[in-house]
N, C-alpha and C positions, 0 to 999 in steps of 0.2 A: 480378302483382305490379307496380306503376306504375315506369317507366324511372328515372326521377331518385331512385327510392327504392332499387332497384336499383343504381346507378351508387355513391349514398353509401354504402350497404355495400359495395361495392367498395372503393372508396378507404378506408374506416375498415378493412378488414382491411390494405390495403396500408399504411396508414401503420401497422399493429401490427407487422407485420413489421417497417419498419424502424425503429420505434423504438428510442431506448436501451435496452440489454443493461442488465444490474447483477451490479458482483464482491462478494462478501460475505466479510471476513475476519473472524478470529478471535483477539480477545487472551485468554489467562488467565494469572495468576499460575503455576499449573501446570505453563503450556507452558514452552516453551524458544525462544529469540530465533534457533536453527538451524531451525526447523521451517517450515513450507510458509503457516501462517497459515490454515488450514483448520479446519472445526468439530471433526475428528478429529484437526487436529496444529496448535494455536495457537501463537502465538509469545508471549513471556512478557512484554513490554514496550511501554509505548506508543510509546516514539521506534524501535522496531522497526515496530510496527504502521506508524507514520508512512510509515518507509521503504517500503514495501508498497504504501501508497496512491499515494504517488509513483510509483511502478513502474507500480501499474495504470494511471494514469491517462494515464501517457506513452504506454502502448500501447495504450491504448482511451480514448482523451478521450471519446468516445460514450455511455460508461457510466457510470450512476451508481455510487458504491461505499458500502456500509456497514460500518461498523467494529463488530461486536459485541464488548462489552467485558463478558467474565466475572465473576462474583462473588469478591472476594477485594479486598485491598489493593496498589495502585500507589505505589512511592514515587519521585516525581520531584524529584531532587537538584540538577539544572539544571531551566532553563524548559522547557517542551515547545512550541518553535516552527511554527508551522504559517502558511506562505505563499502565493505565487501557484502555484508548483506542488504544491501540497496542495490546492489550490481546486477546485471543479465547477463547473458551472455551472446555471442554469435548470432545465433540462433533466435534468441528469444532476447533482446535488448530491451531497455526501459527508456522509455521516452517521456521526457516532461516537455508539455508543448501549449504554449500561448495559442487560444483560439485568433487572436489577433495582435501582433505586435508592440506596435505603439498603443495599443490601449491595456495591456498587460504589462503592469508596473510592478517591478519587485524593490521597493525602500528601505534603505539601511538609517532612515531619519523618523524620527517620532514627530509628529505636529507640537508646536505650542499655542494654544491658545490666547488669544487676546487678554484673557481675564490672567494670566499670569506674567504678563507683563505690565509696568507700572512706570508712571514717569520718576526721575530721579530727583532726591530731595537732599541727598547730603550734599553739605554746604562744601567738603572737601571735594568732592568729586566737582559740583557746579563750579568751584573756583577755576579747575584745571580744564576746562572745557573752552575749546574753540569759538569763535564768536558764531561759524555757521551752525553750531551743533546747540548752541543754546535754546533751552526751553523744546527740542526736539527731540532729544535723546529718550528710550524707555530701558528699565534695565530686569534684569531676568535672575532669580535666586538659582545658582547652579545647586546649592546644597538640599534646597527644599525640592527639587527637581530629580533630584538622584542620577546628574551630569556624569558620566566618567569622560576621562582623558580631559581634564582641566586642569591638570597641576602648573606649576610653574614651571617655566622651560629650566632645560640644564645651563651651566654656564657657557657650554661649546655643545655645538651641533654639525653635522655635515648637512645631513636631510633632515627635511622640515621636522619637528617632532611632532608625534600624533597628538593633534589638537581637536576638541570638538568642531564642529564646522556648522554653517548656519545656511540655509537652502529659502529662498524665496519664487514661489510658481515654479520652483525645479530648478530654478538657477543659482548657482552658489555664489554667496554674498562675500564680496572682500573683507578680509581681515585690514584692520587700519594699516597704511602704508603711508609713511613720506618721503620721498615725495611719491603724489601719487600716480596711479598707472599700472600695466602691468610692467609694462618695461621701464617704471619711473624709478631714478637714480639722480643719486647725490656723486661726488669724486670726493678724495682726499685730497686737499690743497698741497700738503707736504707731510712726510713724514718726519716725525722725531724721534721714536724710538720704533723698531722693526719689533720688539717683545724677545722671547724666548724663540730661538728657532724649532721647537718640538712643542706639537700643538698639546693643549689641556694644562700649560704649565700657569703657574700664577702670575710670573710679570709678560702680561698683553704688553702690546704694542703703544703709542702714542701717535696721534696725527693732530693736524691742525685743520678744522672743516671751514667749509665755505661760507654759504650760509648761516642767520643768526638763528634758525630754527633750534636746535639742540637747545639753546637756554630755555625755552620752554617745557624741556625735559625735568625739570630738577626736581616737581613734586612724583612725576613717577620713578624717579633714580631714587628717591626716600622712602616710599611706600611701599614699591612693589617692584621694581627694576625696571631698567631700561634694554633691549636689545637690539640688534643690527647684524645686519646681514649682507655679505660682500663678497665679490671677485677680490681677493686682497693681495692676492700674488700670481695667478695666471687667467685665463678666462674659462679655464673648463672647470675650477674649483670653488665653489661657493660653501660659505660657511656661516653659520651666525655665533655670535659672541655676545654674553652679556658686556653692558659699559660699568666700570668700576666710576669712573668721576666723570663731571665737563666741568671744566674751566671757563665761563665766560669772557673772561677779560682776556685770557690767553688764545682763546677762540678752540681749545685740547679737548679731544675726548680720550681718555684712560680705558683703554680695555682692561676687564677684569682676568681673562685668560689669552694663554698664548692662541695662535692659529698657526697650521703644520708650516713651517720654514719661515714664519714671520710676514708681518702685512710689509706692503711696499712692493712693487710690479719685481718679478725675478728679472725681468730686462733692463732693471736703472742700477746704477752703481752701488758697491759696499762700502761703505764710507763709518769707520769706526765701530761694523758689528751692525750698521742702520741698512737697509735698503731704502735709499732716499725717495723713491718712488718716480713713478711719470705724470702725476696728476691727474692719471686715469682711471686710478682704478674705482670701480662702480660699488656703492654701498648704499643702502636702504635700510630705514627704522621699522619697526613692525609692531603690531599690537599694543598702540600707545594711545590712551583716552584723549589724549589731546590730539591728536592726529585723524581722530574721526570729526571729519568735517565733509562728507559727503552723503548722499543718501545712501544707502546701503551697506556701509560700514561699519563695523562692530569692532569691539575688544574686549578681552579677559582682565578683571584685577585678582588677581590669585591671592590677593591679601586675604580681598573680602567675599571670595568667590560669587561673586556677581559678573554678568556678561553685560554688558551696554552697547545698544543698537538705534544707529538712527534708522530709522525704517522706511524702505522705499517707497511707501506709501501706506496710507491705511490698513490696517493688518485684519483682515478678516479670517473664520475659521478656516483652518487645513492650509492657508497660503505659506506658513513659516513652518517650516522645519529645523530639527538638531539632529544632526549624527554625531554619534559618540560610540561608536563600536569599533576598534581597532582592529579585531580579528578580519578575514576577510567573510564577506557577504555569505558567497557560498563556498563550501570546502567539499574537494573527493579528495579522500584519504585513504588508497588503495582499492578504489571503486574501476567498474571496469563495464564496458560497453552500457553507458548511461550519454543520453544526448538531451540536449538541453536546447529548444528551437524556439523562434519566435518568441523569443520574452525582452523583457525591456528592464535593465538592472540600472540603478542609480541611488546619488544621496546618499554615498559613505564614504570616512574617513579611513578604513583598512582599506587590504587588497579587494577588487569586486570579487575574481573567481580565482582558488587556489586550488591547482590537481597536484597530488602527488602520490606518484607512482601508478599501480592499477594499468589497465589497458584500455584504449580506443575510447575514452571519455571525447563527448565532440561539443562545440558550442556552434549551431546552425543559425543563422540569420537573428542573431541578438544582437541587441543593442545594449553598452554600456557608456555611463556619462555620469561626470559630477563625482568622480571618485578620487578624493586625495592622495593614495598613496596610488599604487599598480593596478593596471585594467585588469589584466590576467596573468597569472603566476604559474608557470611547469615548472614542475623538477621529478624527474626519472619517467619511468613509464614508457611507453609504447603504445605507438599507432593513433596518442591523442591528433583531434582535427578540430581546427578554429578554421571557419568557413564564412562569409559573407555576411561578417558583424560590421556592426558600425561602434566605434569608440573613441571616445571625445571628451573635451573637458577632463583628463586625466592628470593627476598633480606630478609623478612620476613618469617610469615608461608605460607605455601603453599592453605592449605584452614581452614579457619574459621567457626563456626558455633555456631549460638544461635538459639534456639527456641521452640516452645512449650507454654507451662503455668504449672510451678512446684505447684501452689497452689492447679490446680484440677487435677495434674499428665494428664492435656490432651497430648497427641504426637504430636511430629512436625510431623512424617510420612517422615524426612529426609532420602535418599538412596543417598551412599557417596559408589561406590563399583566400584572395577576392575580399579582402577587410579592407574599411576605409577606417583611418585613422587621423585624427586632425584635433589643433588646440591640445597639442602631450607635452608635458616635462613642464606644466606651469606652475613647478615650487623648485624645480633643480636642473641643473645642467644635468642630463641624462638622455639618452638614445627614445625615440618615440619605440624602438623595437630591441627587444635584446637578445640575439640568438647565440648561446653558449661562450659569452665572455663578460664576467666579470668580477669582483675585486681578488676572488682566491681562484679559481679555475676556469676551464674555458671547455667543460665537456657538455658538447654537444658535438652528435654523428648522426649525418644521413636525414638531415631535414630539410625539408621542400618548403620554402617562403616564396609565395608568386601572386603576382597578378593584384598588388595590394596597392593601394593609393595610400601615402602616406605625406602631410601637409603642416604646414604651419605649426612647427615645433619648434620649441627654444633651444632646443641642442641639436642632437644629430638625428638622420635616418634610421638606418641598420646600423648596428653593433654587432660584430659578427668573431665568434673564435672556433675553436674543433677541428672537424673534419667531416669530407666530405657532403657539405651541405650545399645545397644550390639554390640561387636568389634569381628569380629571372620573371621578365617581364613586371617586374613594381614599375610604378610609377612614385617620383619623390620629388618635393619642390617645397622652397619658403622653408627650409630649415634652416640654423643657424641663428636664429631670431634674438637669441640673448647667451649669447656664447662664442666660443673662438675655439682653433686648431681641432676643427671636426668634419665630418664629414658624412655625405650621403650615406657610402657604405664606407663603415670605418673599421680595421683590425689592428691591435697590437699584440695579438696573442704570443709571437715569436716565432722558431723555427719549425716549429713543429706543426702548425696550423696549415696545413695541407690538404689538397682534395677539394679544396669549396670551389665554386662556380659562381661568379657574377656574369650574367649575360642579358640581354636583352632588354636591359633596363632601361628607363628616360628619367636623366636624374636633372631638374631645369630650374630655373630662377632661384638661385640659393649664390648671392656673390660673395657671403661669410663662408663659404664650405666647399672643400674638396670634393671631388664628387665623389671618387675612390680612393680612399686613403689608407696605404698600407703602413702603420704607422711603425717605428721602434724594432726594425727587424724582422715584422708580418711576412711569411714566405710562402711562396707555393701555391700562388694563386692565378686561375684563370677568370680574364677578364676579356670578353669579346660580344661584340655587335651591337655595345651599348650607346645610347643615344645621350650627349650632355651638351644642354645649353645655357649659358650665363650661369658660372660658377665660378669661383676664384681661379682653382684647378682642376684639369680635367682627371689626371691620372697622377697620384702624388706617391711615389715609392721611397721610404723612409728606411734605406740602410739593409732592406731585405735579399733574399734569394728566389730563385727558381722562378721568377713571375712571366707570365705568358699572358700579351696583351695585343690581340689582333681585331681588327672589322669594329673598332670603335670611332664612332662621329662626333668630333669635340667642336663647337659651334659657339663663337665670341665669349670665347673664357677668357680672364688675364691672361693665364698660363695653359696652355693645351696638356702640359708633359712636364713632371718633375722629378727628377732624381736624384739623390744624394747618397753621402759614405759617409753616413753621420756614425755607423759604428766604429770608424777610427777615433774620433774625440770620445766617444763615449765608452770605446772599449769592448765592443760586442765581442766578446772571446770566450772562452771556456770557462774564465772566472767568473764571467758576469754573472751576477746572484740570481737576477729576473731568469735569464734566457738559460740558462744552465738547469735552475731548479725545474722549468718546462721541459728540455730535453729528458732531463730522469723522471720524470714522473710518466713517462711513456715507454714500452719495450722497444724502442727504434731501429735494434739490429736485431730483433725476433720477427718471427712471422704472427701476425699477416704485415705487419710493418715494414720489413726489407722489403718486401715482394710489392707494397701495396705503394711506397716513397722509397725506390732504391738514390734518389738523389739525396737524402736527409741521410744516408750510411756514414758518408765521408767527411761530415759537416767542421766534425772538432782537427780533421786535416787539410781543410781547405782556405785557410786565415780567413776565419767566419766575421771579422771585423770587416773587408772587403766584399762589397756585395759582387755577386756573381750570378751566373747562369740569367741573367734577364733579356728578353726577349719582347719587344716591343716593335710589330710589323705591320705594315699594310694598315693602318690606322689612317684617318682623314681629317684633318684640322683646317677648320674654316673659320677666318676672319679671328683669329685668337690674336691676344696684345704679344707672346712670348710663345711661341711653339714649343721651345723644349728649353727648361732651364737648367742647366745642369750646376749643383751645388756641391764642389768638390773638386780635387785633380783629375787633369786627365788620364791619368794612369790607373787612379783608383775608383775610375768610373768604366774602366774599359771591361768592366762584366756584364755592361747594358748594350745589346743587338738593338740599335736604333735606322732601321733600313727600310726604304721601300714604304715610306710613310707619305702621302699627299700631302701638302700645304698649298691653300688655296686661300687669298686675299680678303674675301667679301663673300658677305653673307647672301650677297644677292644672288648665288647660283640656287637657290631653295625660291620658291614662290612664295613666301611670305611668313617669315621667320615667330614676327609679333604674332601673327594670328595662328604660331603651332603648325603651319603647314611647311613641312621638310620634303615636298615634291622638288627632286630638284632637275634642273635644266637638263636637256638632251644634249650628251656629249661630256657632261662632268665628270660620270665615271664614279659616281655617290650611288652607293645603293637604295635601293628601293627602301623608301620608309611608308610605314600605315601605323599611324597613330593608334588605331584599334587595338593594337595589340600589345599595347602598354595598359597597364593598371585594371581596372573593374571591370567586367562584365556581366551581364544578367545571366544568372542561373535559378534552380527552385526556389532558391532563399532569399536572392536579391532579384526584385521584379523593375526597378528603375534605376536608372542613374543618374548621378548628381552632376550638375554641368560646374566645369572650372568656372572659376571666378575672372576671365579674363582683364577686365578693371583692376584688379589687385594685384595681378600676374604682371601687368604690364607699368603701373603706377606705385607699386607697392612697395619698400625702403626695406632689400636685406642686406644690407649692406653696414647696417649701425654698429656693429663689434669691428667690424674692418679691420678683421686678424689675419695676419698672413705666416703660414706654419714655419718660412723660412727663420722667422725670426725667432723660434723655437731651435733651429738647428744652428745658427749664429751663434745661441748663445752657450755652446757647448764646444767651440773651435779652440783646436788645441793653442795653448799660449806658447809662445816662442820662448 
């Protein structure tokens, strides 16, 4: 044997001897927290296991730690907090791993025993019940059972307040609602007063209601209050307001506080300070005892501190649970090199998992469902990964990311890959995945969001901002089920939102959505090789600059491409508060910005109200109602280069679009499309792939809101 080969083997052997060892701990619901934490003597709770991890890391910092979580249910009434002391290292990570994902359940809800429920005897409550509920309701004492987060709603709230939640056999039970159903709404017949144009003022609006139902709510109004939630002005903002008065004779509802910009459609006439409305503004009533009329519905009486339930079936031990922790179920605070793998988290009113700062926290092959607020929230840190997780039945955003440093363009290193998100945004019009764009900033750099499947979402698919983020090979469909003016991909970040890439994605069956939507001056996006089928608009560019779109295929869309000059009527110039604040928030004239985004340097010298340097070439438009919609004057749209785009009148150039077979006929000139390149794939953490529901795709209604974003453009056109 040659000498250098022998030396290499000896060194490798020495490294093996000196390498870190591993500590293995075990936790099981059948164990005891007095145990040692071995396989033969497991501890019973996750907090106790965390204590043992900290002890092991302190004693042997070079050793990796694996916590095997045994089959069964683990209830966390308080958050499991993991920080620096619970962390591993790159060479010696800490792994919390379920022995079998679907059999390892971490719950934020505790059981309600049948003995804790009793028939309703209060005559005042019985008099208010719907006929369907008489003799059916059970009551649960919130004070006696120390239930948190069951306080009176505020007069005004944008997102739903943190209210305790009920679950039956793991499924979230619906808070009482009129009209019934996830998308059950009434509409305002006529607006009599828009109220104050600023939110939370005492002079709320007044409107005439259509049905007689509100007459039944006088008891609730007198005793505990009535709250209604609606899209009062635009189809992308929903707000909950307390009702001040109900007049059955005039058939009017008077609101106790005002909503932002007053009630009544933004697109209706303003007469004497009131928007008269269009009769289509959706609203519903919530948490009314009078509206408990179906098995499974429930409501809280804030005055009596009682919860009233129409049981879905006879209650057995362990079937009914209540969640009341508004904090995240698991919190990573400045934690590093910790992995959660093959764990199922559910039944939680706060966020599911919150990651703040730290490095390389990984969620692999986990499931989150039945979370009332957000699924996973990441704020800062580097190298965090969410891979092959299933996230469903979530009230707000499924995954919410902020990280990296925009001023230095330092990458976050975030990876969000191969995740399945569905039934998201059940409580508010928010996107399924938020990547660097929230109400205050757009701080996300260098994230990679790929191969995710996102569908059946009340609002948009992926909303993004920031810089140098790549969104590729995702599949997005059936979005926009309960909102308007949204996108499969959506950004409204501003002039500095540059370097982002949306490529090789499949956006389909979303007739109330723009597939890729650059709203209100968003700029510098590269869109290439995306397949778009049956959306309201394929590519929608709203007054921004420096976009590049090529080789995208748009099939059977109402509009393939939309371009507009909205910056003129909306005055998107140097004095625009939003755009200027965004521009001044980054050192765009300094390194590394000046080298990375040279086109941004002269933005204030280029008449930024007029869109410029947008290149849309080499795209394919097949069977769309309108190939290109131009909203604006020819001279102000000259900054759009639309050349060499191919237009084909009929979708029959493909084998079978209804079956999602996009093989093209010989001679069509269309690129080869392999559906397998989009969305989920099998890996170490995802062994099986769920089939798409083709019946729902072909027969389901995705037009229910039917909002054309051009309507909002028209609302700002300059007056003569």
